C-alpha positions, 0 to 999 in steps of 0.5 A: 161245271156245277159245284155240287158235282165238284164236291167230293172229287179227288184231287190229284197231283201231276204224277197221279197221286191223290192228295185230297178231296174237294169240299167247297169252292171259294168265290169273291162277289164283285160290284158292278154286275160282274160275275163272282170270281172263283178264288180257289178250292177248299181241299181236304188233305190227310188227316182231315185238314181243310186247306186252300188251293188257288184256282191258278194251281188247278190244271184240269177239272173233270166230273170225278177228279181235279188235277193240280200243280205246285205245292200246297200250303197246309195251314188250315183254311180260314175264310176271309171277310170278302169271301163266300163259300158256295156249298156252305153259304149259297146252297139253300139261300133265298133270292129273287129273279125276274126283277124281284117278282119271283122268289127262288131257292138256290139248289146249285151254282155253276162255274165257267172259264170264259176264254177272254179272261182266263179266270173261273167265274160263277156263271149260272145258278140252278134255282127252285121257284118258291112263289107263283101259283103256276110256277111254284116248285119249278126248277130253272137255270138262270144267269148270275146277273138275273139273281138278286139277294144272294149276298144278303143275309138270309135268316130263314135259310134252310139246309136241305141241299147242304145236308145232302152234300154231307149225307154220305160222309164218314163221322170224322169227315162230317165233323170236319165239315161242321168245323168248316161251316160259318156259325149260322150254317153250322147251327142250321145243319145241326138242326137237320141231322138226326141224333145218332148222326150228330152224336157220331160227329160230336165224338170226332170233334176236339173237346172245346168244339164239342162243348160249344156245339152242345151249347147250341142245342136245346137241353132236351135235344142235347140229352138225346144226343148224349144218349146216342154217344158211346158212354166213354165219349159222353163222359169225356164231354160231360167232365169238361162242363160245370158240375151244375150243367153236367147234373142237368144233362144227366137228369134229362138222359134216360136213367139207364144211359145216365147210370153208365155215364155216372159210373164212368165219371167216378174214375179218373180220366187217365185210367182204364175206368175213365177210358173204357166203354160199358157196352162191349160185345157180351155173351153167356158161356152157352151162346153159340159161335153163330150168335157171336158172329152175328153180334160182331157183324153189327155195322154200328160196332167199331172195328176194335169192339168187333174184334173181341167177344167177352164171355161172362156169367149172368147178368149180361149188363155191365157190371156183369157176373163173373168174367170167364174170358175173351173170344177173338173174332179170328178164332170165331171164324175157325170154329163150327157155328153150332159150338158154344163160345166157351170152347173158344175162350182165351183164358190167358188174356188177363183183364185189367182193373179200372184204376190201371193208369194210361201208361200201364194200359198203353204198355199192355196194348203194345206188349200183346198187340191188342186192339181191345182189353177187358176191364174187371173189378176186384170180384172179376165182374166185367165193367167194360173194355178199353179200345186202342182208339180210346188210348190214342185219344188220351195219348195225342195232344188236344190240338192233334187235329190241327197239327200239320205234323199229323199229315200222312208221311206219304204226302209231303206238302210244304208248311206255309207261313201265317195267314197273309204272310209273304215269307219267301220260300215257305210255300214253294213257287207260285203257279202261273195265273195265281192272284197276288198274295194267293200263294201265301195264303 
């Protein structure tokens, strides 16, 4: 089984319910020329938590699915010093074959289960030759024993293959993937991501990890990424930086983007002004229903922002001219395409002011079952919009991504003890074949 084919596979329990997706494979390199032992899988379970699953609990492996048994320890996976992550650390690694005479790059790794041992081991490596006039670029399969240098640090290790495994992930899953990488690999992947993709991932990371990641970028690149972030998310990030560093990034950003962020920095973090985005969907009163539908079809819009169109007088950039009202996307679908949006305005939805507190905004959303609400100043100029995800970001505790209580109610694994603990009964029965101590990871 090639591990690149295993990554992304759904993991099912014996009753056929999906419990997560495979994201990586943990192996242990052994001495004496023995093939590395496959210790287990890194499985992502709701809500985007990566946990360890011992191979002894894997009862079936196919191209598109993995079947497991027993209960899962939901403590976040933490790599041990003697362990190696195949996808995160071995792909793109430089090595040699044929007694060290030919340089190669690892493209994939295969695992097998010899009948005489019962353990899964790394058996084969798929490589691309990088030296030799006639063989350069050739892809070949070689036995693990014939590959040298894989367990040594590779300062020039690329990230092309690893990036390919992350290419189709949603931003939140990409962010979780970055969190699971060793520090040096995270830096390599970040260098290979384009600015907009990296900005999407940054928006999904906890605040402190955003700051740490931003610090690994060159200042000019950091400013480019900040420009690609939603203004409210960029503001939240910059608010956590020292004033001098914040000013440096703002000076490096494009003036238009920096002005939006400076405006938001003037509001309190837990007010409507501090939570809002300055780039909702805005149209003049004489725009047609067809134009409005075209705007809300933009795939880069969040579902919340796409739910409403704000009708204003010129200018159309925030702060706009007079706010006239809101048009809900559901209403757009019921109107004639050639009609002006002004005929579908909901004038009963009162906007809120930028100083409205988080508690008041939350009650407003709950009272009227909203997913977005416009924010205007005292002269009724539209400043932006607060979306329900902005509210949730400020209501949830900072560590909500790491809290086992955040798991889907339909998935009820047992919470495990601290790493390395052997507290009885905390994880459930250890499946046959588990290595000693593996069940208590």
